[in-house]
C-alpha beads as a LAMMPS data file, in Angstrom:
LAMMPS data file: protein, C-alpha beads

118 atoms
117 bonds

1 atom types
1 bond types

-500.0 500.0 xlo xhi
-500.0 500.0 ylo yhi
-500.0 500.0 zlo zhi

Masses

1 110.0

Atoms # bond

1 1 1 230.686 -448.831 127.164
2 1 1 233.229 -447.435 129.595
3 1 1 236.891 -448.423 129.505
4 1 1 239.424 -448.344 132.323
5 1 1 243.069 -448.824 131.413
6 1 1 245.679 -449.857 133.953
7 1 1 249.113 -451.392 134.302
8 1 1 251.441 -448.635 133.198
9 1 1 254.685 -447.889 134.946
10 1 1 258.390 -447.101 134.819
11 1 1 260.790 -449.787 133.752
12 1 1 264.200 -450.361 132.200
13 1 1 264.863 -451.252 128.566
14 1 1 264.323 -454.899 127.850
15 1 1 261.637 -455.228 130.471
16 1 1 258.057 -456.440 130.151
17 1 1 254.735 -454.999 131.169
18 1 1 251.125 -456.038 130.810
19 1 1 248.433 -453.450 130.333
20 1 1 244.789 -454.166 131.030
21 1 1 241.606 -452.551 129.807
22 1 1 238.428 -453.341 131.704
23 1 1 235.173 -452.700 129.882
24 1 1 231.850 -452.083 131.567
25 1 1 228.361 -451.264 130.403
26 1 1 226.967 -452.698 127.169
27 1 1 229.965 -454.932 126.482
28 1 1 227.758 -457.277 124.470
29 1 1 227.964 -454.801 121.599
30 1 1 231.757 -454.616 121.437
31 1 1 233.052 -455.571 118.008
32 1 1 236.756 -455.110 118.674
33 1 1 239.157 -453.581 121.171
34 1 1 242.399 -451.914 120.344
35 1 1 245.448 -450.342 121.890
36 1 1 247.005 -447.058 120.823
37 1 1 249.776 -444.896 122.170
38 1 1 250.817 -441.294 121.948
39 1 1 254.298 -440.049 122.698
40 1 1 255.019 -436.369 123.429
41 1 1 254.973 -434.346 120.236
42 1 1 253.801 -437.287 118.136
43 1 1 250.519 -438.384 116.684
44 1 1 248.495 -441.183 118.179
45 1 1 249.712 -444.541 116.891
46 1 1 247.685 -447.707 116.414
47 1 1 249.319 -450.751 118.021
48 1 1 246.980 -453.720 117.876
49 1 1 243.385 -454.818 117.911
50 1 1 241.459 -457.964 118.693
51 1 1 237.940 -458.827 117.624
52 1 1 235.777 -459.551 120.616
53 1 1 233.944 -462.599 119.328
54 1 1 236.476 -464.380 117.126
55 1 1 239.702 -463.199 118.709
56 1 1 241.308 -462.205 115.416
57 1 1 244.286 -459.933 115.891
58 1 1 246.087 -457.255 113.935
59 1 1 249.389 -455.593 114.841
60 1 1 251.316 -452.563 113.734
61 1 1 254.700 -453.356 112.249
62 1 1 256.388 -451.409 115.029
63 1 1 255.232 -453.841 117.716
64 1 1 254.611 -457.115 115.915
65 1 1 256.580 -459.863 117.611
66 1 1 257.067 -457.888 120.838
67 1 1 253.503 -457.070 121.868
68 1 1 250.598 -459.486 122.215
69 1 1 246.963 -458.500 122.530
70 1 1 244.460 -460.820 124.177
71 1 1 241.031 -460.684 125.712
72 1 1 239.147 -462.361 128.512
73 1 1 235.513 -462.223 127.479
74 1 1 234.282 -463.502 130.837
75 1 1 235.937 -460.541 132.559
76 1 1 235.298 -458.083 129.698
77 1 1 238.971 -457.241 129.756
78 1 1 241.602 -456.850 127.073
79 1 1 245.314 -457.068 127.724
80 1 1 248.442 -455.908 125.974
81 1 1 251.538 -457.889 126.898
82 1 1 254.609 -455.861 126.027
83 1 1 258.039 -457.483 125.923
84 1 1 261.515 -456.275 125.039
85 1 1 260.513 -452.719 125.759
86 1 1 262.599 -449.890 124.340
87 1 1 262.906 -446.219 125.303
88 1 1 260.969 -445.341 122.157
89 1 1 258.002 -447.245 123.563
90 1 1 257.603 -444.487 126.128
91 1 1 254.138 -443.011 125.693
92 1 1 250.651 -442.795 127.096
93 1 1 248.840 -445.979 126.151
94 1 1 245.121 -445.924 125.438
95 1 1 242.626 -448.688 124.947
96 1 1 239.628 -448.226 122.718
97 1 1 236.578 -450.162 121.634
98 1 1 234.351 -450.274 118.604
99 1 1 230.803 -450.483 119.906
100 1 1 228.086 -450.832 117.280
101 1 1 230.181 -448.507 115.120
102 1 1 231.468 -450.763 112.410
103 1 1 235.205 -450.400 112.192
104 1 1 235.450 -447.095 114.057
105 1 1 236.538 -446.742 117.659
106 1 1 233.957 -444.806 119.644
107 1 1 234.865 -445.592 123.243
108 1 1 238.197 -444.671 124.803
109 1 1 239.905 -445.309 128.095
110 1 1 241.736 -442.626 130.051
111 1 1 245.273 -443.692 129.176
112 1 1 248.092 -445.142 131.230
113 1 1 251.686 -443.914 131.182
114 1 1 254.497 -446.261 130.195
115 1 1 258.028 -444.982 130.621
116 1 1 261.040 -447.000 129.517
117 1 1 264.300 -445.534 130.715
118 1 1 267.653 -446.650 132.015

Bonds

1 1 1 2
2 1 2 3
3 1 3 4
4 1 4 5
5 1 5 6
6 1 6 7
7 1 7 8
8 1 8 9
9 1 9 10
10 1 10 11
11 1 11 12
12 1 12 13
13 1 13 14
14 1 14 15
15 1 15 16
16 1 16 17
17 1 17 18
18 1 18 19
19 1 19 20
20 1 20 21
21 1 21 22
22 1 22 23
23 1 23 24
24 1 24 25
25 1 25 26
26 1 26 27
27 1 27 28
28 1 28 29
29 1 29 30
30 1 30 31
31 1 31 32
32 1 32 33
33 1 33 34
34 1 34 35
35 1 35 36
36 1 36 37
37 1 37 38
38 1 38 39
39 1 39 40
40 1 40 41
41 1 41 42
42 1 42 43
43 1 43 44
44 1 44 45
45 1 45 46
46 1 46 47
47 1 47 48
48 1 48 49
49 1 49 50
50 1 50 51
51 1 51 52
52 1 52 53
53 1 53 54
54 1 54 55
55 1 55 56
56 1 56 57
57 1 57 58
58 1 58 59
59 1 59 60
60 1 60 61
61 1 61 62
62 1 62 63
63 1 63 64
64 1 64 65
65 1 65 66
66 1 66 67
67 1 67 68
68 1 68 69
69 1 69 70
70 1 70 71
71 1 71 72
72 1 72 73
73 1 73 74
74 1 74 75
75 1 75 76
76 1 76 77
77 1 77 78
78 1 78 79
79 1 79 80
80 1 80 81
81 1 81 82
82 1 82 83
83 1 83 84
84 1 84 85
85 1 85 86
86 1 86 87
87 1 87 88
88 1 88 89
89 1 89 90
90 1 90 91
91 1 91 92
92 1 92 93
93 1 93 94
94 1 94 95
95 1 95 96
96 1 96 97
97 1 97 98
98 1 98 99
99 1 99 100
100 1 100 101
101 1 101 102
102 1 102 103
103 1 103 104
104 1 104 105
105 1 105 106
106 1 106 107
107 1 107 108
108 1 108 109
109 1 109 110
110 1 110 111
111 1 111 112
112 1 112 113
113 1 113 114
114 1 114 115
115 1 115 116
116 1 116 117
117 1 117 118
């Protein structure tokens, strides 16, 4: 499975952005897709995941209530809707998939930059 993330950009605090992650290849075997981010000098942080078949979601405390993960199975695409963005949300955002790997993520997208600044 190959993943292509898109939708990053520069915006002001309080703004909204929707990231997309298009999957290709053996998407039938995807168990879940997740979003992570990594800010300069910080470790990679889990944000949210969604199971591909059932659509169950899980969120990190830091984004619960502001971010929403969804998926469009017909288009093999996952989205991350981000609202009420803050400067501390500035990071490179990555999508990832668990493909026949149990709970582990073994496919990663290339990352998309999100910068929140006034």
